[in-house]
N, C-alpha and C positions, 0 to 999 in steps of 0.2 A: 759682673762676672760671678759674684757669689750667688745672686738670685738665679742665674742660669744653672749653676752647679746644683743648687738645691732643688730646682724643678726637675732636672735630669734624674737625680737620686729618687725623687718622689715618683716619677714615671717608672723607673726600674723596680722600685718596691711594689708599685701597683701591678705591674706585669707579673712579678713573682707571686703575689698574692692571688691573682686571677688564675695562674697556672695551678696553684694548690687547690683552689676552689673547684676548678673543672676536673682535676684529678680525683678529688674526693667525691664529686658527684658521679663520676663514672664508676668508681669503686662501689658506691652505695647502690647504683643501678644493677650491678652484676651480682649482688649478694643473693643467696638462695633464701626464699621466705621461710624455709624450714631449718636453716642453720647448718645442716649437714649437706655437703656436696654429694651429688650422685643420686639423691633421693628425688624421684619424679613426683610432680604434683599430680593431682587428679586430672586436671585439664590435659597435661602432657600424655597421661595414660590413655585418655579417651581419644586424643588426637592420633596416637600411635595405632589404636585399634581401627580408627577410621581410615588411616593411610593403608593399613594392612588389607582392609576390606576393598578399598579402591584398587590396590594392586591386584588382588585376587580377581576382581571383576574385570579389569583390563586384560588379564591373562586369559580368562574364560572367553571374552569377546575375540581376542586374537586367535585362540584355538578354534573357535567356531568359524571365523573368517578363513582360516587355513583349510579346515575341513571342506567348506563350500568351494574354495578354490580348487582343491584336489579333485573333488567330485566333478566340477565343471571341466577340468582338464581331462579327466578320464572319459567323460562323455564326448568331448571334442575329439579325442583320439579315436574313439569308437566310430564317430561319424566320418572322420577322415578315412578310416579303414573301410567303411562301408562304401564310400564314394570310390575309393581305389578299386574295390572288388567289382562294383558295377561297371566302371570304366574298363576294367580288364575283361569282363564278360562281353561288353560291346565290341571291344577290339578283336576278340577271338571268334 
């Protein structure tokens, strides 16, 4: 009975120590390399510029696509109107 109680205590202590180790490792991983929070590193600034350029490029492509769509729609309606007029002339 005493040996079982000692092994249970050892397991509990081992689990508690492992919890502290994992907690410490997570806290160490989240530390800022510059010591102050809120200061961006150079890589983060470059990544932000790249993301901004990508968003700008996507917006430009979307606007070009919309312009082409509207132009095609306008041409399609003009063709429909021309067909309607021809049919009207044929009918009369």
